[in-house]
N, C-alpha and C positions, 0 to 999 in steps of 0.2 A: 341600194341605197340613197338617199338624196341627194345630189349636189351642193349645195348650200352644207349638210351637216360635214361631209368628207371637207370639204374648204376649211370648215369650223378645225375639224380634226387635223387635218394637214398644216392650219395655223401654231394649234398648243403643240404638235412635235419641232417644230419648227422654234419656238417661244423654248422648250425643254435644252434643244439641242443650242441655243445661241448662248443658255444662263452655263451652258456647262466650258464654252471657250474662253478662257481666260480673259479679261480686259483691263485698261487701264482709264478709264473711265466712268468705273462702276455700275458700266451696261446701262447708261444714258443714251446712247445713243442708238443703240439695240431695241431698246425703250420705246422711245420716239418713230422707229420705223416698225414695230409690232403694230402701235398704234392707229398711225396712219393706214396701216391692212387692214386690222383687227374689225377698225370702224365701219368701212363698205361690208364685210364681211358679217358682222353682229344685222346690218341692216339685211342684207339680204337672208338672211337665217329666219329674222323674223316676218320675212315679206313670205318665204316659200309656207312655213312653221307656224305663225304665228306668234304670240306675245309671252308664253309664256314659255314655250323654248327657248325663243331671243332673250329673254333673260335669265334664262340657265347658263347661255352661251353667254351671255356679258359676265355674270359671275364668276363663272368660270376665268373668261377674260381678265375679272379683275383680280381676282385669289392669283393668277400668272403674274401680274404689274401688280403687285400691292404696292409699293413706296410709289409711284407717281400717284395712285386714288390716296395716299396716306398726307402727301404733299401737297395734293390738291384740294384734302380737307381742313388741311390747317391753315393755306394762304384763302380758302372761304369763312372758314373762323374769325382769321386775321380782322377781315373786310368789315364782320359784323360786328 
């Protein structure tokens, strides 16, 4: 298995485990951590496997962290 895809799978597993643990701040601190760790992993996957696999991994990460993406979209729509 390619190491970049293994890291992406490990990131997904960690994201799901972190989502199961109760949180007082609605998991936002964990989301920031997952975003900070996930962006370089997506870049590494794209570098090793090409842009299409990188986009698939990005879409998978966005589906896990959907609320930060929704709030980013609302913020960008407010700027327009």
